[in-house]
C-alpha positions in Angstrom: 43.0 -0.3 2.9 42.1 -2.7 0.0 39.0 -4.9 -0.1 39.5 -8.5 0.9 37.1 -9.5 -1.8 39.4 -8.2 -4.4 42.2 -10.7 -3.8 42.8 -13.3 -6.5 41.9 -16.3 -4.2 38.7 -14.6 -2.9 37.6 -13.7 -6.5 38.3 -17.2 -7.6 36.3 -18.6 -4.6 33.5 -16.1 -5.4 33.4 -17.4 -8.9 33.4 -21.0 -7.9 30.4 -20.2 -5.5 28.6 -18.3 -8.4 29.2 -21.5 -10.7 27.8 -23.7 -7.9 24.7 -21.4 -7.5 24.1 -21.7 -11.2 24.3 -25.3 -11.3 22.1 -25.8 -8.1 19.6 -23.4 -9.6 19.5 -25.4 -12.8 19.1 -28.6 -10.9 16.3 -27.2 -8.8 14.5 -25.8 -11.9 14.7 -29.4 -13.4 13.3 -31.0 -10.4 10.5 -28.4 -10.2 9.7 -29.1 -13.9 9.4 -32.8 -13.3 7.2 -32.4 -10.2 4.9 -29.9 -12.0 4.6 -32.1 -15.2 3.8 -35.2 -13.0 1.2 -33.1 -11.1 -0.5 -32.2 -14.3 -0.5 -35.7 -15.5 -2.0 -36.8 -12.2 -4.8 -34.5 -12.7 -5.5 -36.3 -16.0 -4.9 -39.8 -14.8 -4.6 -40.4 -11.0 -2.4 -43.4 -11.6 0.4 -40.9 -12.3 0.2 -39.7 -8.6 2.4 -42.8 -7.7 5.1 -41.6 -10.1 4.8 -38.1 -8.6 5.2 -39.6 -5.1 8.1 -41.6 -6.3 9.8 -38.6 -8.0 9.3 -36.6 -4.9 10.9 -39.2 -2.6 13.8 -39.6 -4.9 14.6 -36.1 -5.9 13.7 -33.9 -2.9 16.7 -35.3 -0.6 19.1 -34.5 -3.4 17.8 -31.0 -3.6 18.1 -30.5 0.3 21.7 -31.9 0.1 22.6 -29.5 -2.7 21.2 -26.5 -0.8 23.1 -27.6 2.2 26.3 -27.9 0.5 25.8 -24.5 -1.2 25.0 -22.9 2.1 28.1 -24.5 3.7 30.3 -23.2 1.0 28.7 -19.7 1.1 29.3 -19.4 4.9 32.8 -20.8 4.6 33.7 -18.1 2.1 32.1 -15.5 4.2 34.3 -16.5 7.1 37.3 -16.5 5.0 36.6 -12.9 3.7 35.9 -11.8 7.2 39.2 -13.2 8.5 41.0 -11.6 5.6 39.4 -8.3 6.2 40.3 -8.6 9.9 43.9 -9.5 9.1 44.3 -6.6 6.8 42.8 -4.2 9.4 45.5 -5.1 11.9 
């Protein structure tokens, strides 16, 4: 019996998911870099805490959204692979 992960469509879906993960990780790293930089600036000049708060309020919802989209795509792919495996087993 062949592995359902080795079908061309499953491999393409896995590659797309890996690409999404790479992009999401890059975006998260950028957000954290900005937040850390503003935190350091806030320690030097408390006026920068307002900028930090604004950055958190603007960027964090997008991070949460990106993670939710990634999770949805990951679980959808998992269900597809499970269904393909069950279909081949029958």
